[in-house]
C-alpha positions in Angstrom: 52.5 190.5 93.6 52.0 189.7 97.3 52.9 186.1 96.7 56.1 187.0 94.9 57.0 189.3 97.8 56.4 186.4 100.3 58.8 184.1 98.4 61.4 186.9 98.0 61.3 187.5 101.9 61.6 183.8 102.6 64.7 183.5 100.3 66.4 186.5 101.8 65.6 185.2 105.3 67.4 182.0 104.4 70.5 183.8 103.1 70.8 186.1 106.1 70.5 183.0 108.4 73.4 181.3 106.5 75.5 184.4 106.8 74.9 184.8 110.5 75.7 181.2 111.2 78.9 181.4 109.2 79.9 184.6 111.1 79.2 183.0 114.5 81.2 179.9 113.6 84.1 181.9 112.5 84.1 184.0 115.7 84.0 180.9 117.8 86.9 179.4 115.9 89.0 182.5 116.4 88.2 182.7 120.1 89.1 179.0 120.6 92.4 179.4 118.8 93.2 182.6 120.8 92.5 180.6 124.0 94.8 177.8 122.9 97.6 180.2 122.1 97.2 182.0 125.5 97.3 178.6 127.2 100.5 177.6 125.3 102.1 180.9 126.2 101.4 180.3 129.8 103.5 177.1 129.9 106.5 177.8 132.0 109.5 176.2 130.1 108.0 175.1 126.8 105.5 172.4 126.1 102.4 171.8 124.0 98.7 172.2 124.1 96.4 170.3 121.7 92.9 171.0 120.5 90.7 168.1 119.8 87.7 167.8 117.5 85.6 164.6 117.4 88.2 162.8 119.4 91.0 163.6 117.0 93.7 166.3 117.4 92.9 169.2 115.1 95.6 171.7 116.2 98.8 171.6 118.1 100.1 174.7 119.8 103.7 174.2 120.8 105.9 176.6 122.8 109.6 176.2 122.3 112.1 177.0 125.0 113.8 180.4 124.9 116.2 180.9 122.1 119.7 182.5 122.8 118.2 185.9 122.3 115.6 185.2 125.1 112.6 185.3 122.9 109.9 182.7 123.1 107.9 181.5 120.1 104.6 179.9 119.6 104.4 177.5 116.7 101.0 176.4 115.5 100.2 173.8 112.9 97.3 171.8 111.9 97.5 168.2 112.9 97.3 165.9 109.9 
């Protein structure tokens, strides 16, 4: 019985570790995207900010110049 409990605890430890790693990775990704959006919003008269992964652009955050109504928009797209 003790051996069975030992293997069950090892299995649950592995599952919890995977869940925690996935959560941390997701939070880091959200934080990086929020930073890029904030950087693109701070551009004065339009422009773009790119995020690179492994030397290749992964995301492009582009700020368009003000439309006639005076609103500014942030357009994000995944670089292909």
